[in-house]
C-alpha positions as CSV (number, residue, x, y, z in Angstrom):
1,M,-51.6,29.2,-15.2
2,R,-54.4,31.0,-13.6
3,N,-55.0,34.2,-14.6
4,T,-55.0,36.9,-11.7
5,G,-54.7,40.4,-11.9
6,L,-55.7,42.1,-14.8
7,K,-55.0,39.6,-16.8
8,N,-58.7,37.9,-15.3
9,E,-61.0,39.2,-17.4
10,E,-64.3,39.2,-14.6
11,K,-61.9,41.7,-12.8
12,V,-60.8,44.2,-15.3
13,S,-64.2,44.2,-16.4
14,E,-65.6,44.9,-12.4
15,L,-62.6,47.8,-13.5
16,L,-64.2,49.3,-15.4
17,I,-67.2,49.8,-13.8
18,S,-66.8,50.4,-10.4
19,G,-63.2,51.6,-10.7
20,S,-60.8,51.4,-7.8
21,L,-63.7,50.8,-5.2
22,A,-63.3,47.0,-7.3
23,I,-60.0,46.3,-5.8
24,K,-60.0,44.7,-2.2
25,T,-56.3,43.6,-1.7
26,K,-55.9,46.5,1.2
27,N,-55.6,45.0,4.9
28,N,-57.0,46.2,7.8
29,S,-53.7,48.3,8.1
30,G,-54.0,49.8,4.9
31,V,-51.1,47.7,3.1
32,H,-51.5,46.0,0.1
33,I,-51.4,42.1,0.2
34,F,-50.3,40.0,-2.5
35,E,-51.3,36.3,-2.4
36,E,-51.1,34.0,-5.4
37,K,-54.2,31.9,-4.6
38,N,-56.3,36.1,-4.9
39,L,-57.0,36.0,-8.2
40,E,-56.1,40.3,-7.8
41,A,-53.5,40.2,-6.4
42,G,-51.0,42.7,-7.8
43,I,-53.7,44.7,-8.8
44,I,-53.3,49.1,-7.1
45,S,-54.9,52.1,-7.9
46,A,-53.5,55.8,-7.7
47,K,-54.2,59.4,-8.4
48,L,-52.9,59.8,-12.3
49,T,-50.8,63.1,-12.7
50,K,-49.6,65.0,-14.8
51,A,-45.6,66.9,-15.0
52,S,-46.2,70.1,-16.3
53,Y,-42.6,71.3,-17.6
54,N,-41.4,74.9,-19.3
55,E,-41.5,74.1,-22.2
56,T,-39.1,77.3,-23.0
57,E,-36.1,76.0,-21.5
58,I,-36.4,72.2,-22.9
59,L,-36.2,74.1,-26.4
60,K,-32.8,76.0,-25.1
61,S,-31.4,72.5,-24.0
62,I,-31.9,70.7,-26.8
63,D,-29.3,71.9,-29.2
64,T,-27.1,72.4,-26.1
65,T,-23.8,70.0,-25.9
66,I,-22.7,69.3,-22.4
67,I,-18.9,68.2,-22.6
68,E,-17.9,68.1,-18.8
69,L,-20.5,65.5,-18.3
70,L,-19.3,62.9,-21.0
71,P,-16.2,60.8,-20.4
72,I,-13.1,60.8,-20.5
73,E,-12.4,57.8,-23.4
74,P,-9.2,55.6,-22.4
75,P,-6.6,55.1,-24.8
76,P,-6.4,51.2,-25.9
77,L,-4.0,49.0,-23.9
78,D,-2.2,45.6,-25.5
79,D,-4.1,42.8,-24.6
80,T,-2.6,41.1,-21.6
81,V,-3.1,38.1,-19.1
82,P,-2.4,38.2,-15.4
83,R,0.6,36.6,-14.3
84,P,-1.0,34.3,-11.9
85,I,-2.9,32.8,-14.7
86,Y,-0.1,33.7,-17.3
87,N,1.7,31.0,-15.0
88,E,-0.4,28.2,-15.1
89,A,-1.2,28.2,-19.0
90,T,2.6,28.6,-19.8
91,Q,3.5,25.5,-16.8
92,S,0.4,23.4,-18.8
93,I,2.2,23.9,-22.1
94,I,5.2,22.3,-20.5
95,D,3.2,20.0,-19.4
96,L,1.1,18.9,-22.2
97,T,4.5,19.0,-24.4
98,E,5.9,17.4,-22.1
99,E,3.0,14.7,-22.2
100,V,3.2,14.5,-26.2
101,T,6.3,13.6,-25.7
102,R,5.8,10.3,-24.3
103,L,3.0,10.1,-26.5
104,N,5.2,10.3,-29.5
105,E,7.5,7.4,-27.9
106,L,4.8,5.4,-26.9
107,V,3.0,5.2,-29.9
108,L,6.2,4.1,-31.7
109,D,6.9,1.6,-29.3
110,L,3.1,0.9,-30.0
111,T,3.9,0.6,-33.6
112,A,7.2,-1.5,-33.0
113,K,4.7,-3.6,-31.6
114,V,2.6,-3.4,-33.9
115,S,5.4,-4.4,-36.6
116,E,6.0,-7.6,-34.9
117,L,2.0,-8.6,-34.2
118,E,1.6,-8.4,-38.0
119,L,4.5,-11.0,-38.3
120,I,3.6,-13.4,-35.9
121,T,0.1,-13.1,-37.4
122,Q,1.7,-13.5,-41.0
123,S,3.4,-16.8,-39.3
124,L,0.5,-18.2,-37.5
125,K,-0.9,-17.5,-40.5
126,I,1.5,-19.7,-42.6
127,E,0.8,-22.1,-39.5
128,L,-2.8,-22.1,-39.7
129,D,-1.8,-22.7,-42.8
130,N,0.4,-25.8,-43.0
131,S,-2.4,-27.4,-40.0
132,N,-5.8,-27.3,-42.4
133,L,-3.3,-29.2,-44.7
134,N,-2.6,-31.6,-41.7
135,V,-6.6,-32.2,-41.0
136,A,-7.1,-32.3,-44.2
137,Q,-4.8,-35.6,-44.8
138,A,-5.6,-36.7,-41.5
139,Q,-9.4,-36.5,-42.6
140,N,-8.5,-38.7,-45.5
141,N,-6.7,-41.0,-43.3
142,A,-9.4,-41.3,-40.9
143,A,-11.5,-41.8,-44.2
144,Q,-9.3,-44.3,-45.7
145,I,-8.7,-46.5,-42.0
146,G,-13.1,-46.0,-41.6
147,L,-13.1,-47.8,-44.8
148,R,-10.9,-50.6,-44.2
149,V,-12.2,-50.8,-40.4
150,E,-15.3,-51.3,-41.2
151,S,-14.7,-54.0,-44.0
152,S,-12.5,-55.6,-41.1
153,V,-16.2,-55.5,-38.4
154,V,-17.6,-56.9,-41.5
155,D,-15.8,-60.0,-41.5
156,L,-14.9,-59.6,-38.0
157,S,-18.7,-60.0,-37.5
158,N,-19.0,-62.8,-40.1
159,A,-16.3,-64.5,-38.2
160,I,-18.1,-63.7,-34.9
161,Q,-21.4,-65.4,-36.3
162,K,-19.7,-68.2,-37.7
163,A,-18.0,-69.0,-34.6
164,T,-21.5,-68.5,-32.6
165,S,-23.2,-70.9,-35.0
166,E,-20.4,-73.4,-34.3
167,A,-20.4,-73.1,-30.9
168,I,-24.1,-73.2,-31.1
169,Q,-23.6,-76.7,-33.2
170,R,-21.5,-77.6,-30.9
171,V,-23.4,-77.0,-27.7
172,S,-26.4,-78.6,-29.8
173,L,-23.9,-81.8,-29.9
174,S,-23.4,-81.9,-27.0
175,A,-26.2,-81.4,-25.3
176,R,-27.6,-83.9,-28.4
177,I,-24.9,-86.1,-26.9
178,A,-25.7,-86.3,-23.4
179,S,-28.9,-87.0,-23.9
180,L,-28.2,-89.8,-26.2
181,E,-25.8,-91.0,-23.5
182,E,-28.5,-90.8,-20.7
183,Q,-30.7,-92.3,-22.6
184,N,-27.9,-94.8,-23.8
185,R,-27.9,-95.6,-19.5
186,Q,-31.3,-95.9,-19.1
187,F,-31.8,-98.2,-21.6
188,R,-28.9,-100.3,-20.5
189,E,-30.5,-99.8,-17.2
190,T,-33.3,-100.9,-18.6
191,L,-32.2,-103.7,-20.7
192,E,-30.6,-104.7,-17.7
193,G,-33.9,-104.7,-15.4
194,K,-35.3,-107.1,-17.9
195,E,-32.7,-109.6,-17.8
196,A,-32.7,-110.0,-14.7
197,K,-36.6,-110.2,-14.9
198,L,-36.3,-112.5,-17.0
199,A,-34.0,-114.7,-15.4
200,E,-36.0,-114.3,-11.9
201,G,-39.2,-115.8,-14.6
202,A,-41.0,-112.4,-14.8
203,K,-43.0,-111.0,-17.6
204,V,-41.2,-107.9,-19.2
205,G,-42.2,-105.1,-20.8
206,M,-40.5,-101.4,-22.4
207,D,-41.1,-100.5,-18.8
208,F,-42.4,-102.6,-16.0
209,S,-42.2,-106.1,-15.3
210,I,-44.5,-109.0,-13.7
211,K,-43.9,-111.5,-11.7
212,V,-46.0,-114.4,-9.9
213,I,-44.9,-114.9,-7.0
214,N,-46.6,-118.7,-6.2
215,K,-45.8,-120.5,-8.8
216,G,-47.7,-123.4,-7.7
217,S,-47.9,-126.4,-10.0
218,E,-45.0,-126.4,-12.8
219,T,-48.0,-128.9,-14.5
220,I,-50.3,-126.0,-15.6
221,P,-48.7,-124.3,-18.5
222,E,-50.9,-120.7,-17.7
223,D,-49.5,-117.4,-15.6
224,L,-51.9,-118.0,-13.0
225,A,-54.6,-120.8,-12.7
226,F,-57.7,-121.0,-10.0
227,N,-59.6,-123.7,-8.9
228,G,-62.8,-124.3,-7.7
229,R,-65.7,-126.7,-7.0
230,A,-69.5,-126.8,-8.7
231,K,-70.6,-127.0,-5.4
232,D,-69.2,-124.3,-3.7
233,D,-70.6,-121.0,-5.2
234,G,-67.4,-118.9,-7.0
235,R,-65.2,-120.6,-3.9
236,G,-61.7,-122.2,-4.5
237,K,-57.9,-122.2,-4.5
238,W,-55.0,-120.7,-6.1
239,L,-52.9,-123.1,-7.7
240,K,-50.8,-119.9,-9.0
241,G,-50.7,-117.3,-7.7
242,P,-52.9,-114.7,-6.5
243,D,-49.7,-112.6,-5.6
244,V,-48.0,-111.0,-8.6
245,E,-45.2,-108.5,-8.4
246,F,-44.8,-105.2,-10.4
247,Y,-41.3,-103.6,-10.7
248,N,-40.4,-100.3,-12.3
249,F,-37.6,-101.0,-13.7
250,T,-37.1,-97.2,-15.3
251,E,-36.5,-93.4,-13.5
252,E,-40.2,-92.3,-14.3
253,K,-43.1,-92.7,-13.0
254,I,-45.6,-94.5,-14.7
255,E,-50.0,-95.6,-14.6
256,I,-50.5,-99.2,-14.8
257,S,-54.2,-100.3,-15.8
258,M,-55.6,-104.2,-16.3
259,T,-58.1,-105.1,-18.7
260,Q,-59.8,-109.0,-18.9
261,D,-60.3,-111.2,-22.0
262,G,-61.2,-114.7,-23.0
263,A,-63.3,-117.1,-21.0
264,T,-61.9,-115.5,-17.6
265,K,-63.3,-111.9,-18.4
266,G,-64.8,-110.2,-15.5
267,T,-63.6,-112.5,-12.8
268,I,-60.9,-110.8,-11.5
269,E,-61.5,-107.4,-9.2
270,D,-60.5,-104.9,-11.3
271,I,-57.2,-102.9,-9.6
272,G,-57.7,-99.9,-10.8
273,K,-54.4,-97.4,-11.9
274,M,-51.5,-98.4,-10.0
275,T,-49.3,-96.2,-9.8
276,L,-45.5,-96.4,-9.6
277,Q,-43.0,-94.5,-8.9
278,G,-39.2,-94.9,-10.9
279,K,-37.5,-98.0,-9.4
280,E,-40.1,-99.4,-7.3
281,R,-41.7,-102.8,-6.6
282,K,-44.8,-103.9,-5.7
283,T,-46.9,-106.3,-4.8
284,I,-51.0,-106.4,-4.8
285,K,-52.9,-110.0,-4.9
286,L,-55.3,-110.5,-6.9
287,K,-58.9,-111.5,-6.0
288,T,-61.7,-113.3,-7.8
289,I,-65.7,-112.5,-7.8
290,D,-67.3,-115.6,-6.4
291,K,-70.6,-114.6,-8.7
292,K,-68.4,-114.3,-11.5
293,V,-66.4,-117.7,-11.0
294,D,-69.3,-119.7,-10.1
295,G,-70.9,-118.9,-13.4
296,L,-68.1,-120.6,-15.5
297,K,-69.9,-124.9,-15.1
298,P,-67.5,-127.6,-14.5
299,S,-69.4,-129.1,-17.9
300,A,-69.6,-127.8,-21.3
301,G,-71.8,-129.5,-24.5
302,G,-73.7,-132.7,-21.9
303,T,-69.7,-134.2,-20.9
304,S,-69.0,-134.9,-17.8
305,R,-65.7,-134.1,-18.4
306,D,-64.1,-131.2,-15.9
307,Q,-63.2,-128.0,-18.4
308,A,-60.2,-124.9,-17.9
309,H,-61.9,-122.0,-18.7
310,K,-58.9,-119.9,-19.9
311,G,-58.9,-116.1,-20.6
312,T,-56.0,-113.3,-19.8
313,L,-55.2,-110.5,-18.0
314,I,-53.7,-107.4,-19.6
315,F,-51.5,-104.8,-17.9
316,K,-50.6,-101.9,-19.4
317,S,-49.2,-99.1,-19.0
318,P,-49.0,-95.7,-21.2
319,T,-45.2,-97.4,-23.7
320,S,-45.9,-101.3,-23.2
321,S,-47.8,-103.8,-21.6
322,V,-47.5,-106.9,-19.9
323,T,-50.1,-110.2,-20.3
324,L,-50.1,-112.9,-17.6
325,S,-52.5,-116.1,-18.7
326,F,-55.1,-117.7,-16.8
327,V,-57.1,-120.6,-16.4
328,I,-60.4,-121.1,-13.7
329,Q,-60.4,-124.9,-13.4
330,K,-63.7,-125.6,-12.5
331,Q,-64.4,-129.7,-11.7
332,R,-67.0,-131.8,-10.0
333,G,-65.1,-134.2,-7.8
334,T,-63.2,-133.6,-5.4
335,K,-60.0,-133.9,-8.6
336,F,-59.5,-132.2,-11.1
337,D,-60.1,-134.2,-14.5
338,P,-60.2,-132.2,-17.6
């Protein structure tokens, strides 16, 4: 808060030194102006005058009581209120009395309802106790039922496992029976194929058969026979063969290879790996190797008799093999003379 007027210590010091000359609050019209922002506001100056009294007369008036100048005191009156205020207060009392009466009746009604609600509460407490007893009994029954259900579930699980195991066994047995029936059918077909080929004069393995197409002379016991003269440089003629029929009497694809053994080993061109599909027939023509055949001599040990060089052709599949006997007749003259 700003110190203005005589609260301003600097202004007071200036007044003590300069007197009224330090007061500069008048405007050009000689009127004092008081502004809040002016620290000198509220300071005015005037000449001091000393009052002159008649001391003798003053002394006379000290003990004088002037009665006529004292007011007349009215007599005390009873406390009263104006009638409008009285009437309003009386009506308010009447209204409040009626309100109290109405509220008392309401209190009685509410007290009766509270009593009724207390009775209902007691009844509900009894029902709640009965419900708690029923809940406890239900929980006990549920626990017993749960134990029975758990036992039933265990029994059911065991029964399901047993039934599943039996079903698996039945399925497994059915599959095995079906597999055995299929094998039996294949074996029957294989056997029938073997028997048919045997009846045709073929040689039979487990999965394929070989039959020489050109039988030729029945006097030669070998399956295949080739005749050549010494002067023909390995050339000659087939007496049995060279057409050979292969038959795969199974339903699976097989591969057949050939090996040679005996005195005729290496005289036939290799057939490589021959593939036969299921139930497929294939005929090949065996070819001799002239140089190898020419290496076989018509006689041995200085004799003049013609020579029969014997060997075998072995045809193999992954599960069986069939062997064809093979003879190469080497002669000097126009007729083979062993």
